[in-house]
N, C-alpha and C positions, 0 to 999 in steps of 0.2 A: 536486430535492430542497431541500425548506428547510434551513440550517445549524440545529442548537439553537442557544441564548441563550447568550451567552458567559459563565462563572461571573464573570466581571470587571465584568458591564455594570451593575453596581448602582450609581446614584447617590453621590457623593461627597458627604459634605455639609461646608457651609461651613468647620466645624473641621476638616475632614479638610486641604481644602483649602489650609488657610492651613500647617497643618502640613508639608503636601509640599513646600511651597513656603520654608518656613523652613530644611528638611533643602537643597533644592536649592541657597540662598543662602549658608545656612554651610559646604557643601560645596564650593562654588564659590571661597568666601573663602578656604579651607587650602589649596585645589590649584593652587596658584599658581605652586609650583616645587618642587622635587626637596624642599627643605631644609623649606618651608611644610607640606608632606605628612608626609614624616617625624618631625617635630614632633608634628605632631597624632595620628599613630597610638601616641606613647608618652604624650602627656598624657591619652589616652582610656585607654590601658591602667594607668595610677597610679591612676584613680577606678574601673576596672570589671578587677580581675587576674585574673577568673574567664575572662577571654577574652583566651585566649592568644594567638590570632594578631593580636592587635593588637601585642604585643612582637614578633612573629614578622616580622610587616609593617613596622615599625618598624627592625627590624634591617638585613632586607634589605634596605629604602629604603634604608639607610648606603650599603651596597654600590654601589647604585644612583647614588648622588651620586657616589661615589669611581671608577666606571666614566666617568661624565661628565666629570669633572673631569679624568683621566687622559689626556681627547683634547686638553687645553690645558696637558698637563704635559711635563717634560721626554724621556720617550723616543716616545711616540705623534705628538708633532709633528715629529719625524723621520723617522718612519714611514709617515706617511699623507698625501697631499695634503690640503686645506682640504675638498676637496667629499666626501672617503670621511671626514673628522673632525665635517663637517657631519650627513652622511649617518645617521651612526652613531649622534651627540647626539639624532637627529630620533627614532630607532629608540627609543631607552633611553629617552627623554623621553616617547614616547607611551604606551609602557610602564605606565610610572611612574604617568600621568596617569591611564589610561583606568582601571587597579586602583583606583586610590583614588577616583576618581568611582562606583566600583561598590561597592566596602568600605564605604569610612566613613557611608554613607546607611544600610546596615542598623545600625552603630554606633548612629548618634543614634536610629534606630526602637524599638532595643533600650531605651537608656537613656530615651526615653520610655515604654515600657512600663513599665519599673520603677517611675516616676514614675506609673502609670495604674494600675499593680496588674493589668494586663491585657496580652495579646498582641496586638500591633500589626500583625504582620507581614502579614498580608491587603492590607497597602497597598506591599507589597513590587510587586507588576504596576505599579504608579503611577509608581514610579521604573526601570521597564526592569530590575529584579534576576529573575535568573532562579527559577522555581518551584521548581528543588531546594532552595535557600536558603531559599525557605518552610517547606518539609518539616523542612531540617534544624534549623532555627532554631524552629520548633514542637516540636520533639523537645527541642531545648537547655533551652528554656522547662519543662518538666515534669521532666526527669530530671536537668538541672543537668551533661552529661557533657561538661567543656571539653574532651577529647580529640576527639569524635565531631564538635565543630562547628569545630576546627580543621583536623581533614582538608576536613570538608567545604568549609570555604572555601577551602582550597588546593586542591580537585577545581575549585570553581566558579571562582577567578581565573585559572587555567591555560585551564580550558577559554573563559573569556571573552576573552584576550587570542589566543587560537591562530587564528583565523580574522580578526578584528582587528590584530593585528600581524604572529606568524609566520607564516602563511599569506599577508599582504598583496603583490599581486605588485612591489611599490615595494620592499620589504622584502628581498622575496626577492632582488629585480635588485642593489640597493643597498647590499646589506650581507650580507646569505648567501650570495649569489653572489659575492662579491668572494675574489681571492687572500689579502687581509688576516685574513679572519674567520675563514678555512680556517687562516690561522697561527696566528690567536689559539688554536682549539682545539689544532693543535698543540703549541702549546709551553704549554698548560694554564693558559690565562690566567685562566679563567672561574672563579674561588675565591670562595666567599662567604665572609668572614671578619667571627669574633663576635669582637671584644677582650672583655679580661677581666683585672680585674688591673692590675697595670704590664706593660705591654708584651708582654701571654699574648696569645695568638691560638687560638682553634679553629675549625672548619667544614667545609666539603667544596668539592669539585670537580665540576664536569658538565662533560662534554665533548659530548655530542647536546644543543644547546640548542634544536634545532628539534623534537625528538620531545617530544610530549606527555606521554606515558606517563614518560619519564626525569624529565619536570619536575616533576611530580607525585611522584614516588617523592623525590626532590632534595630537596623541601618536605617530605615527611615527615622524611627524615633532619636537616634542616636544625632540624624540630622537637624531634626526640630530641634531639639536640646541646643546646638551649637550655633544656627544660625534664627530664630525666630523672635527672637529677643536682640534688637539690633546692641544696645546697650551692653550686654552680657556678651554679646559675639565679640565686641570688640576686647571684652576683660579675656575671653578666651585665650585672641589671637595675641595680647598684650604680655599673658602668662606664657603662653609659648616662645616668646620671643626673648625674653628673659630669662628664662629657662632650659638651658643646652640638655637634650636627650642624652643619659647616660645608661638607663635600663634599671639603673635603682630607684627606688621608692621614695629615696632622699627626696628626690627630684623636687616632690612635693610636697612631704611632708617630715622635714629634717628633725621635727620636735620629737620625733618616733623610731625613724629608721635613720641609719647611717650604713655607709658603703664598707666600711671597717667595722672587723668583727673585734666588738668590744668583751664578749665572752672569755669565761677560761677555761679553758680545755678539760674533761675531767669533770668541773662542776655541775652537776644536776641542774637542768633547766627551771628555772623558778619563773613564776607568776609575775608579767608588767605590766602590764594593760589595766587599768582599770577606765573606763568611760572614755575611750578613746586619748587618755594620756597615762604616760608612764608615772606608776607608782614610786613613790620616795624612795630614791638612792637605786632606781634599776636601771640595769644598762639598755640603751638602744635596741631596736631588733636589728639583727643585720639583714641588710638588701643591696648585694655587689653591685658594682657596676656590672654592664652587661660583657664588655672585650676582657674585664680580668677572669670571667667564671668561661665561656665558652669562645673554643675558636671557629674560625670562619669555615664553612661548611661549602663542599665541592659539588652544586647540585650536579642532579643529572638534568638531561634536556626535558624541558617540559613535553606534556604528552600532546601530541597533534588533537586535532578534531575540533568544531564548532559544536558549542552546549543548544544552539539556536534552530531548535525545529520546530515550536509549536508558538504560534502568535499570541496564547493567553499569557504567557509573560509579560506583556504589555500592560494587564491589566494592573500591575503593581504602581505603574507609573500615575495613577490616580492621587488625589491630596489624599492624608490620612482623615479617618473620620473623627478623629480626637481634636478638638478645637484649641486646646492648650498642651502638651506635652508638660509633668511633671518632672524635673529633672533630679528633684532629692533626691539623695544615697546615704549622706553621710551618715546618718543614724543605721541605714543597716549594714553599711559595708561597717562600720565598727563593731557593730553585733556578729558580724563574720569574722573579724578579726580574733575578737576574744573568745568566737568557740574554735578559731583552728588552732588558738595559741592554748588552749584546753586539751584540744586533741595532741597536739603535739607533746603536750605534759603528762597525758596519760598514757601514748603510744600503744590504745586499746580500743581505737575509733571503731576498730571492726565488728565489734559486741553492738553498734547499734545494728544492725544487720541481723544479728542473731533471733 
């Protein structure tokens, strides 16, 4: 039986080919590491504030960088082996890289569409972007509904990494199946933090990172935390604008963290924290800049394929049932830091599961 001609079989013009090549090159240049891609999201948001996901992506990507540098900081260097820490970094970096190389070309095509005053989203196919997002962007072009576009991007990016990262057998074995990952979940280390004002934090916590459903719901809650109150939204943006992302947790809590290691080699670790404050005379917790501890990674090309085969995914586009999302997280985060410090001090956290 003869297959019907594919909807995308028309020949690209030289102008379209040139545009696509420029987008690929621009995306690749900005996708060198977590610091460059995190900045790129915010730079785009400052030019196009109607694209809310660009700011959400920026703030979540900051957390990705902090998680990466934690692997070289005071605590996890005591709890994990070099092999485990490298496996965790590869997992975090791959996901961060994949999302950027999928999302940022969408932004660039949107920007180009504005310049030409006509939608160019039919070109998504040639950038291996899901047909789901072509539909969502065309809807946004007509209605200018920032909420639908943001939730659509959340759905898309989480589905995009589901098979490529979360279900990847290598990461299943080296990350998800390790005791340490279960321990992180047990101790609630999976916090997403949104700094604002001076030393203030909002955010959410996820316990079932392997669940696609839970990650999408988390994305919706994080979006609500950032955008449901205009006054608070402005404070998040102002903080991001005045604090360059380095990957060090010093960016938001310089009273506790330092990107310079103040510890003395050979001296046993001593407790430093008490109620989210340093004990008298205690050294700050080491949280290095990302580019000083991790080299840029040369990634393999993203796996081909469109995740979108079931319209049930669109059910997530509906509003959250919760009328007001509580973004309070400081107390929980402080408890986590103290538990993590105790675990690093004991170096015998495995007994929790005996």
